[in-house]
Phi, psi and omega in degrees: 000122177245110177234131178245146175296149183300327184290346179251352177298142181078010181252006177090000184296310179303312174305315181295318180294315181293321181299322175300307181305311184295324174303311178300319178297319178295314178304317182285354176091011177292139179250348180209143177239132178244129174233161174241124187245109176296119191228029184262000182249176183298331181268043184302122179259008183301326178301321179303313178297322177298321175300334181271003176100007178281148179232134181286133182240356181177189178228155178213157171257123180250139178238135175229109185058240182263002181252135176239132182235148174272142180221153173273133171273131181226142186235154174220126177279128177254338179247000000 
């Protein structure tokens, strides 16, 4: 789960965090990353992940307590 406070959004913090994670995964030999992106609200972050090379491959319902959200299943090939 990656959430950034509104005051740091748009400053490259999310991209830097993801870049570090991807580097670690590549070092560990991972060839594919899957993320689920909740995209049903006005602050939809799916375009951010598309810019980083992720492609939507399906849909899923995610539940936390009493809340259920629709999310895009997204993948990125590393190898």
